[in-house]
C-alpha positions as semicolon CSV with decimal commas, in nm:
position;residue;x (nm);y (nm);z (nm)
1;M;19,709;17,116;10,574
2;S;19,430;17,204;10,832
3;Y;19,365;17,583;10,909
4;V;19,586;17,754;11,148
5;A;19,444;18,029;11,382
6;L;19,591;18,367;11,303
7;Y;19,727;18,411;11,658
8;R;19,926;18,084;11,614
9;K;20,016;18,136;11,249
10;F;20,165;18,498;11,331
11;R;20,317;18,419;11,655
12;P;20,659;18,617;11,672
13;D;20,952;18,431;11,537
14;S;21,208;18,706;11,636
15;F;21,260;18,979;11,868
16;E;21,170;19,227;11,579
17;E;20,819;19,091;11,556
18;V;20,727;19,120;11,925
19;K;20,509;19,438;11,963
20;G;20,455;19,661;12,242
21;Q;20,719;19,519;12,481
22;D;21,026;19,723;12,374
23;H;21,165;19,748;12,729
24;I;21,186;19,369;12,763
25;V;21,296;19,298;12,410
26;T;21,585;19,556;12,438
27;T;21,706;19,410;12,773
28;L;21,711;19,043;12,655
29;R;21,895;19,132;12,331
30;N;22,152;19,316;12,525
31;Q;22,208;19,031;12,759
32;I;22,259;18,790;12,449
33;L;22,500;19,030;12,276
34;T;22,714;19,087;12,580
35;D;22,686;18,726;12,706
36;R;22,530;18,824;13,032
37;I;22,247;18,572;13,011
38;G;22,084;18,494;13,349
39;H;21,970;18,162;13,488
40;A;21,608;18,227;13,575
41;Y;21,345;18,478;13,450
42;C;21,000;18,545;13,554
43;F;20,765;18,681;13,284
44;C;20,448;18,841;13,432
45;G;20,158;19,025;13,300
46;T;19,796;18,993;13,170
47;R;19,695;18,750;12,909
48;G;19,778;18,774;12,547
49;T;20,079;19,019;12,606
50;G;20,346;18,802;12,467
51;K;20,505;18,613;12,759
52;T;20,528;18,264;12,606
53;S;20,622;18,402;12,262
54;V;20,910;18,605;12,403
55;A;21,022;18,309;12,612
56;K;21,032;18,080;12,290
57;V;21,213;18,352;12,095
58;F;21,461;18,376;12,371
59;A;21,522;18,010;12,394
60;K;21,596;18,009;12,024
61;A;21,829;18,301;12,047
62;V;22,041;18,149;12,315
63;N;22,079;17,838;12,100
64;C;22,092;17,985;11,759
65;E;22,416;17,900;11,567
66;N;22,402;18,227;11,365
67;P;22,229;18,491;11,581
68;R;22,168;18,835;11,409
69;N;22,182;19,130;11,645
70;G;22,077;18,929;11,941
71;S;21,774;18,770;11,756
72;P;21,751;18,403;11,623
73;C;21,809;18,347;11,251
74;N;21,533;18,099;11,208
75;E;21,741;17,922;10,942
76;C;21,993;17,716;11,126
77;E;21,922;17,357;11,244
78;M;21,870;17,437;11,591
79;C;21,608;17,718;11,513
80;R;21,424;17,493;11,266
81;R;21,399;17,207;11,538
82;I;21,286;17,453;11,800
83;N;21,021;17,604;11,551
84;A;20,898;17,259;11,478
85;G;20,870;17,170;11,844
86;N;21,097;16,847;11,843
87;S;21,402;17,003;12,007
88;L;21,513;16,840;12,341
89;N;21,672;17,180;12,437
90;V;21,360;17,359;12,486
91;I;21,100;17,199;12,719
92;E;20,757;17,366;12,787
93;I;20,566;17,272;13,087
94;D;20,192;17,350;13,164
95;A;20,196;17,397;13,551
96;A;19,808;17,405;13,545
97;S;19,807;17,020;13,486
98;N;20,178;16,928;13,587
99;N;20,180;17,093;13,930
100;G;20,289;16,825;14,162
101;V;20,612;16,746;14,345
102;D;20,692;16,445;14,105
103;N;20,678;16,677;13,803
104;I;20,937;16,896;13,950
105;R;21,160;16,617;14,072
106;Q;21,171;16,488;13,716
107;I;21,307;16,831;13,617
108;V;21,562;16,828;13,881
109;E;21,684;16,496;13,761
110;E;21,704;16,594;13,396
111;V;21,923;16,914;13,454
112;T;22,208;16,707;13,574
113;Y;22,263;16,596;13,205
114;R;22,422;16,830;12,959
115;P;22,236;16,900;12,632
116;A;22,326;16,670;12,349
117;E;22,337;16,972;12,116
118;G;22,319;17,344;12,150
119;K;22,433;17,562;12,427
120;Y;22,145;17,570;12,667
121;R;21,855;17,372;12,795
122;V;21,571;17,603;12,844
123;Y;21,260;17,523;13,070
124;I;20,950;17,726;13,004
125;I;20,698;17,667;13,286
126;D;20,368;17,828;13,204
127;E;20,115;17,925;13,461
128;V;20,382;17,870;13,724
129;H;20,149;18,008;14,009
130;M;19,947;17,683;13,988
131;L;20,241;17,486;14,130
132;S;20,177;17,329;14,475
133;G;20,373;17,446;14,783
134;G;20,565;17,128;14,766
135;A;20,651;17,167;14,403
136;F;20,780;17,514;14,476
137;N;21,004;17,381;14,751
138;A;21,139;17,109;14,536
139;L;21,231;17,362;14,260
140;L;21,377;17,615;14,514
141;K;21,737;17,474;14,525
142;T;21,767;17,386;14,177
143;L;21,637;17,740;14,078
144;E;21,901;17,907;14,296
145;E;22,204;17,729;14,158
146;P;22,131;17,544;13,836
147;P;22,398;17,415;13,604
148;E;22,542;17,680;13,377
149;Y;22,375;17,525;13,071
150;V;22,021;17,543;13,217
151;I;21,785;17,848;13,202
152;F;21,442;17,855;13,375
153;I;21,171;18,091;13,249
154;L;20,867;18,108;13,457
155;A;20,549;18,272;13,299
156;T;20,235;18,380;13,505
157;T;19,945;18,599;13,512
158;E;19,924;18,617;13,885
159;V;20,259;18,695;14,015
160;H;20,145;18,757;14,372
161;K;20,084;18,385;14,413
162;I;20,438;18,290;14,365
163;P;20,644;18,258;14,685
164;V;20,884;18,553;14,754
165;T;21,175;18,283;14,776
166;I;21,120;18,197;14,409
167;L;21,087;18,555;14,290
168;S;21,389;18,664;14,453
169;R;21,598;18,406;14,242
170;C;21,449;18,546;13,913
171;Q;21,492;18,845;13,690
172;R;21,140;18,983;13,691
173;Y;20,995;19,138;13,372
174;D;20,648;19,285;13,369
175;F;20,471;19,278;13,033
176;H;20,240;19,579;12,972
177;R;19,910;19,595;12,819
178;I;19,976;19,673;12,431
179;G;19,847;20,011;12,294
180;I;19,562;20,039;12,074
181;D;19,770;20,221;11,805
182;V;20,021;19,921;11,819
183;I;19,756;19,653;11,793
184;T;19,580;19,832;11,513
185;A;19,903;19,873;11,307
186;R;19,962;19,490;11,360
187;L;19,628;19,408;11,254
188;E;19,662;19,627;10,937
189;E;19,994;19,450;10,856
190;L;19,851;19,092;10,900
191;T;19,535;19,168;10,704
192;A;19,745;19,284;10,414
193;R;19,947;18,972;10,426
194;E;19,615;18,745;10,427
195;G;19,455;18,945;10,164
196;I;19,174;19,070;10,394
197;D;19,003;19,383;10,274
198;A;18,952;19,558;10,620
199;E;18,848;19,913;10,714
200;R;19,097;20,082;10,965
201;K;18,792;20,210;11,159
202;G;18,675;19,835;11,230
203;L;19,029;19,732;11,318
204;Q;19,056;20,013;11,564
205;Y;18,732;19,880;11,741
206;I;18,883;19,527;11,760
207;A;19,195;19,667;11,914
208;R;18,993;19,863;12,170
209;T;18,800;19,576;12,256
210;S;19,093;19,343;12,311
211;E;19,184;19,542;12,626
212;G;19,558;19,541;12,539
213;A;19,590;19,152;12,456
214;M;19,723;19,101;12,106
215;R;19,611;18,737;12,116
216;D;19,248;18,854;12,177
217;A;19,265;19,108;11,894
218;L;19,379;18,833;11,647
219;S;19,122;18,597;11,757
220;M;18,836;18,847;11,697
221;L;18,987;18,937;11,364
222;D;18,979;18,573;11,272
223;Q;18,627;18,540;11,387
224;C;18,532;18,852;11,166
225;A;18,717;18,740;10,869
226;S;18,552;18,391;10,879
227;F;18,213;18,559;10,898
228;L;18,274;18,782;10,606
229;I;18,461;18,573;10,357
230;G;18,496;18,762;10,030
231;E;18,357;19,079;10,189
232;K;18,509;19,389;10,321
233;L;18,547;19,395;10,691
234;T;18,372;19,723;10,766
235;Y;18,311;19,886;11,100
236;E;17,941;19,803;11,096
237;K;18,018;19,425;10,996
238;V;18,256;19,416;11,295
239;L;17,995;19,553;11,530
240;E;17,748;19,297;11,403
241;V;17,981;18,993;11,435
242;L;18,104;19,098;11,791
243;G;17,758;19,200;11,920
244;A;17,831;19,557;11,978
245;A;17,667;19,896;11,909
246;D;17,760;20,206;11,712
247;T;17,839;20,520;11,898
248;S;17,530;20,688;11,749
249;V;17,301;20,454;11,950
250;F;17,450;20,564;12,270
251;G;17,404;20,924;12,159
252;N;17,037;20,863;12,111
253;L;17,018;20,683;12,449
254;M;17,183;20,962;12,634
255;Q;16,940;21,222;12,479
256;A;16,646;20,995;12,603
257;M;16,792;20,962;12,946
258;L;16,838;21,338;12,974
259;R;16,468;21,387;12,879
260;S;16,388;21,112;13,155
261;D;16,219;20,923;12,868
262;T;16,228;20,578;13,016
263;A;16,009;20,414;12,754
264;S;16,240;20,517;12,482
265;V;16,546;20,404;12,672
266;V;16,404;20,053;12,738
267;S;16,274;20,028;12,380
268;Q;16,618;20,121;12,238
269;F;16,779;19,855;12,465
270;E;16,525;19,591;12,366
271;E;16,595;19,670;12,001
272;L;16,964;19,611;12,048
273;I;16,905;19,277;12,225
274;A;16,660;19,166;11,957
275;G;16,922;19,258;11,700
276;G;17,171;19,014;11,854
277;R;17,391;19,246;12,054
278;D;17,556;19,104;12,369
279;A;17,414;19,266;12,689
280;A;17,744;19,267;12,880
281;Q;17,921;19,411;12,577
282;F;17,668;19,695;12,570
283;V;17,740;19,788;12,922
284;T;18,112;19,794;12,843
285;D;18,080;19,988;12,526
286;F;17,844;20,245;12,692
287;T;18,085;20,293;12,979
288;W;18,357;20,371;12,719
289;Y;18,120;20,624;12,537
290;L;18,063;20,807;12,866
291;R;18,435;20,806;12,941
292;N;18,489;20,981;12,606
293;L;18,212;21,231;12,675
294;L;18,392;21,310;13,006
295;I;18,719;21,368;12,827
296;L;18,551;21,588;12,560
297;K;18,417;21,802;12,840
298;K;18,732;21,843;13,022
299;T;18,993;21,868;12,730
300;G;18,785;22,024;12,453
301;E;18,992;22,045;12,123
302;N;19,270;21,833;12,263
303;A;19,028;21,526;12,291
304;S;19,121;21,380;11,962
305;E;19,466;21,274;12,093
306;L;19,293;21,067;12,392
307;I;19,001;20,937;12,202
308;D;19,062;20,666;11,933
309;L;18,765;20,742;11,717
310;P;18,713;20,897;11,372
311;A;18,696;21,284;11,361
312;E;18,319;21,267;11,253
313;Q;18,233;21,060;11,555
314;I;18,411;21,291;11,791
315;R;18,221;21,589;11,631
316;E;17,895;21,412;11,693
317;M;17,993;21,325;12,052
318;A;18,106;21,685;12,116
319;R;17,738;21,809;12,048
320;V;17,606;21,553;12,302
321;A;17,873;21,641;12,567
322;E;17,762;22,003;12,549
323;A;17,423;21,918;12,675
324;V;17,522;21,675;12,947
325;P;17,631;21,803;13,290
326;E;17,964;21,676;13,409
327;N;17,814;21,536;13,744
328;T;17,567;21,350;13,543
329;V;17,837;21,160;13,318
330;I;18,040;21,076;13,655
331;R;17,729;20,938;13,805
332;Y;17,657;20,735;13,488
333;I;17,997;20,596;13,490
334;R;17,980;20,501;13,857
335;E;17,666;20,321;13,821
336;L;17,763;20,130;13,511
337;S;18,099;20,029;13,663
338;E;17,906;19,876;13,950
339;L;17,674;19,705;13,706
340;M;17,962;19,556;13,514
341;S;18,106;19,405;13,836
342;S;17,789;19,256;13,928
343;L;17,727;19,105;13,577
344;R;18,009;18,867;13,614
345;T;17,817;18,644;13,846
346;A;17,460;18,751;13,765
347;A;17,197;18,501;13,623
348;D;16,979;18,781;13,542
349;A;17,195;19,022;13,348
350;R;16,930;19,160;13,114
351;I;16,698;19,249;13,408
352;R;16,982;19,418;13,595
353;I;17,079;19,626;13,301
354;E;16,718;19,723;13,245
355;V;16,679;19,838;13,624
356;T;17,000;20,037;13,606
357;L;16,893;20,211;13,284
358;I;16,554;20,304;13,436
359;R;16,731;20,427;13,742
360;L;16,956;20,655;13,530
361;C;16,656;20,801;13,380
362;Q;16,508;20,901;13,703
363;P;16,780;21,095;13,902
364;E;16,572;21,162;14,206
365;N;16,549;20,776;14,266
366;A;16,907;20,698;14,160
367;R;17,170;20,597;14,404
368;G;17,386;20,882;14,490
369;T;17,113;21,156;14,499
370;V;17,044;21,342;14,810
371;P;16,690;21,380;14,932
372;A;16,540;21,732;14,875
373;D;16,436;21,777;15,243
374;M;16,755;21,664;15,393
375;G;16,906;21,907;15,618
376;G;16,662;22,182;15,492
377;V;16,832;22,210;15,163
378;N;16,598;22,156;14,871
379;T;16,844;22,085;14,601
380;G;16,721;21,761;14,447
381;G;17,060;21,719;14,286
382;S;17,389;21,552;14,323
383;A;17,625;21,525;14,627
384;Q;17,842;21,806;14,515
385;E;17,543;22,031;14,467
386;Y;17,419;21,940;14,819
387;A;17,764;22,002;14,973
388;Q;17,777;22,349;14,806
389;A;17,442;22,432;14,931
390;A;17,480;22,297;15,287
391;G;17,851;22,373;15,341
392;P;17,834;22,747;15,385
393;A;17,511;22,744;15,582
394;A;17,669;22,514;15,839
395;G;17,986;22,730;15,848
396;T;18,210;22,455;15,703
397;A;18,364;22,364;15,372
398;L;18,398;22,053;15,184
399;P;18,719;21,887;15,290
400;R;18,983;21,881;15,012
401;G;19,045;21,536;14,847
402;L;18,707;21,398;14,987
403;D;18,585;21,129;14,739
404;P;18,206;21,211;14,622
405;A;18,116;20,851;14,667
406;D;18,245;20,874;15,033
407;L;18,056;21,173;15,085
408;L;17,732;21,011;14,938
409;D;17,781;20,714;15,182
410;R;17,827;20,954;15,477
411;L;17,510;21,151;15,382
412;Y;17,315;20,819;15,344
413;Q;17,428;20,716;15,683
414;A;17,342;21,055;15,842
415;E;16,995;21,044;15,698
416;T;16,950;20,673;15,822
417;A;17,063;20,780;16,169
418;Q;16,832;21,084;16,167
419;Q;16,544;20,872;16,076
420;G;16,622;20,626;16,354
421;M;16,659;20,895;16,601
422;M;16,332;21,070;16,501
423;E;16,152;20,718;16,543
424;R;16,301;20,685;16,885
425;I;16,187;21,043;16,986
426;R;15,837;20,978;16,860
427;K;15,827;20,660;17,065
428;L;15,956;20,823;17,363
429;E;15,686;21,098;17,337
430;Q;15,422;20,843;17,306
431;M;15,537;20,667;17,612
432;L;15,543;20,992;17,815
433;A;15,195;21,082;17,697
434;E;15,066;20,736;17,800
435;G;15,241;20,759;18,127
436;A;15,095;21,117;18,188
437;A;14,748;20,984;18,120
438;R;14,785;20,695;18,368
439;N;14,920;20,935;18,627
440;V;14,603;21,152;18,594
441;Q;14,378;20,849;18,618
442;N;14,574;20,722;18,937
443;P;14,719;21,017;19,121
444;S;14,802;20,798;19,421
445;G;15,050;20,602;19,223
446;A;15,327;20,844;19,279
447;Q;15,586;20,571;19,304
448;N;15,540;20,508;18,932
449;N;15,741;20,783;18,763
450;P;15,641;20,778;18,381
451;V;15,938;20,994;18,288
452;K;16,181;20,777;18,472
453;T;16,032;20,465;18,343
454;A;16,014;20,596;17,980
455;V;16,388;20,700;17,980
456;Q;16,494;20,373;18,136
457;E;16,316;20,180;17,866
458;S;16,465;20,402;17,603
459;I;16,831;20,325;17,722
460;P;16,947;19,986;17,586
461;E;17,132;19,755;17,805
462;E;17,499;19,734;17,740
463;P;17,610;19,427;17,555
464;P;17,861;19,208;17,717
465;L;18,215;19,276;17,623
466;P;18,345;19,026;17,362
467;P;18,658;18,803;17,441
468;P;18,998;18,938;17,356
469;A;19,111;18,895;17,007
470;P;19,398;18,644;16,928
471;E;19,742;18,813;16,931
472;E;19,786;18,749;16,551
473;L;19,472;18,973;16,486
474;Q;19,582;19,230;16,734
475;I;19,917;19,286;16,552
476;I;19,753;19,294;16,216
477;C;19,486;19,552;16,349
478;A;19,773;19,767;16,497
479;N;19,953;19,764;16,178
480;W;19,637;19,789;15,947
481;Q;19,731;20,107;15,770
482;A;20,092;19,982;15,696
483;I;19,949;19,657;15,562
484;T;19,700;19,812;15,329
485;A;19,933;20,076;15,200
486;Q;20,117;19,778;15,016
487;V;19,797;19,683;14,816
488;R;19,889;19,747;14,441
489;E;19,566;19,877;14,287
490;G;19,494;20,234;14,399
491;F;19,114;20,208;14,404
492;S;19,104;19,900;14,611
493;R;19,379;20,025;14,838
494;Q;19,170;20,320;14,930
495;L;18,866;20,109;15,022
496;I;19,070;19,853;15,215
497;A;19,237;20,105;15,418
498;K;18,890;20,254;15,524
499;A;18,770;19,888;15,619
500;V;18,761;19,811;16,004
501;P;18,936;19,471;16,098
502;E;18,697;19,252;16,301
503;F;18,681;18,895;16,423
504;D;18,434;18,634;16,499
505;P;18,466;18,522;16,874
506;K;18,298;18,194;16,802
507;E;18,567;18,074;16,557
508;K;18,845;17,875;16,701
509;E;19,118;17,974;16,437
510;P;19,211;18,344;16,395
511;I;19,019;18,492;16,074
512;L;19,060;18,854;16,002
513;Y;18,717;19,006;15,869
514;A;18,771;19,353;15,686
515;V;18,417;19,519;15,721
516;F;18,331;19,798;15,465
517;S;18,081;20,082;15,536
518;N;18,127;20,225;15,197
519;G;17,879;20,094;14,933
520;L;18,123;20,110;14,661
521;A;18,310;19,801;14,832
522;E;18,048;19,597;14,673
523;R;18,266;19,582;14,354
524;I;18,566;19,432;14,542
525;I;18,390;19,202;14,789
526;G;18,411;18,891;14,567
527;K;18,756;18,954;14,437
528;E;18,958;18,653;14,585
529;E;19,281;18,787;14,431
530;L;19,265;19,093;14,674
531;T;19,215;18,863;14,978
532;R;19,496;18,652;14,881
533;E;19,727;18,953;14,824
534;L;19,650;19,077;15,170
535;E;19,721;18,724;15,322
536;W;20,056;18,723;15,115
537;I;20,152;19,080;15,264
538;I;20,075;18,954;15,613
539;S;20,258;18,634;15,570
540;R;20,561;18,812;15,427
541;K;20,580;19,098;15,661
542;Y;20,474;18,939;15,995
543;K;20,540;18,557;15,936
544;M;20,180;18,469;16,005
545;R;19,923;18,285;15,792
546;V;19,585;18,447;15,877
547;P;19,291;18,400;15,636
548;V;19,133;18,743;15,527
549;R;18,748;18,780;15,448
550;F;18,570;19,081;15,308
551;R;18,225;19,178;15,463
552;L;17,987;19,458;15,403
553;R;17,855;19,631;15,710
554;D;17,492;19,474;15,808
555;S;17,537;19,221;15,521
556;G;17,715;18,909;15,653
557;S;17,879;19,114;15,934
558;S;17,652;19,005;16,232
559;G;17,837;18,841;16,516
560;L;18,165;19,007;16,444
561;A;18,352;19,197;16,721
562;T;18,596;19,484;16,703
563;I;18,943;19,412;16,761
564;S;19,107;19,595;17,057
565;V;19,487;19,586;17,084
566;D;19,621;19,529;17,444
567;D;19,885;19,764;17,563
568;V;20,133;19,493;17,635
569;I;20,105;19,375;17,277
570;R;20,112;19,736;17,130
571;S;20,431;19,798;17,324
572;K;20,592;19,514;17,138
573;I;20,489;19,608;16,809
574;H;20,709;19,810;16,570
575;M;20,462;20,054;16,413
576;D;20,524;20,135;16,053
577;I;20,491;20,491;15,952
578;V;20,256;20,543;15,645
579;E;20,279;20,859;15,442
580;E;19,937;20,944;15,313
581;E;19,929;21,148;14,983
């Protein structure tokens, strides 16, 4: 028999083997025990968290001839057929490749016939969000009132793409990311069953790198075990196979950065790349290292409960944490987080990483550093230091809850505006001086007033008013805070709430442009799932289909106009009240 991958070989056969989803397993088992089985379920969550596996176990449990505490026995004829994949009672459909109306019509025709054996016919539709609009409409009536012997299980990683009319007819179950401890325990169990000699420290790293996906963890374990046949799977070997770096490397890197030793930092990074380490994985691991440093500085002795590393590594990191200012660690994390977002579409990943590392070695040139001569405060430090120095002098205090990144953007905009104003004053003084000189040479030319001419030339002409925005965009603009308050992810919600709704007067169809002034918005500009989520919120709440686009101020936002809401339209809009935290 050919080799079977570990994630397929050890796919859960019963509810007892499902790890990290106790809230879902308990609910489904109770439904089976009390005969309260629903007709439609929606399993949603990130990849590798057990959606399809739980669906197959549930399909076996409802058809099992001898269920044990709500779980399938895996011994009866029905369980064996379902495990072998030749049962007519369990039909798996990949909606990514079978997403048309005809595919759903075939299901609608099939459900009219009772199963030849067993109690239920179970349809598992994987990646259901890939179905077309027509396919969803064809499924709608059957999903609402299917025959008593039919069960639908819809699995998806992007639940926001599923129409609300479909979701409202299903019991929704959200699969959580699996914890590192749970994945590590499962890997230890499976390595023991497979006869693989593995070090716990190495398995912990695999669990942390999997980002809560059990399937990813098993795939990486399979890769490491294949590379080290007959050898012990140690932590160092795992790093070598997966292209990662040890925490001691990051400690040396941090010390060089604090010394502003740019040559040493670049040299260490070059050695890692030459040794076969993955550049993107390096950035991810370095960010995790900085996160652990920050936790060490804030929690002290209690850090071991929050950091999944051996005690000796935590002690080594504690020594580094003592020498690093907290503001520096936060700035490094912010810079590397922005770098990770840009690496996903970058063709020159190595160059971008090197530039970021060099910038981190030179705080005075780093983004987020306030110029020493700004506002007469010679700090040369972070935004917090500048605010502390400038706030009392101005008689004002830093507003509570103000994001440091937002403060940095405001300071940068203020500096830019100050430079522009100084340049205009310089030109005006030059024009006045030239006009005064001409007046001395030609005293009879009293009708030419140099001061008046200079002032008139310095005042720009008012641009023509843009045409009024379409009514759809005016309604959205008037309710912008209520709309953005429904965005699920907290960081994105705060950025989008501060965006300015604008439109392009040249476009015939109404398109909403959310224009950002905050530089941190670069990390969400290319996320199509966020624009689709806003479109879905607008469609559900106001029954309008309006495309949404993200733009950064002065970068692709030229030609856009501000949306003004007419009084007549405003009077007809029911304004939602949004409570801010």
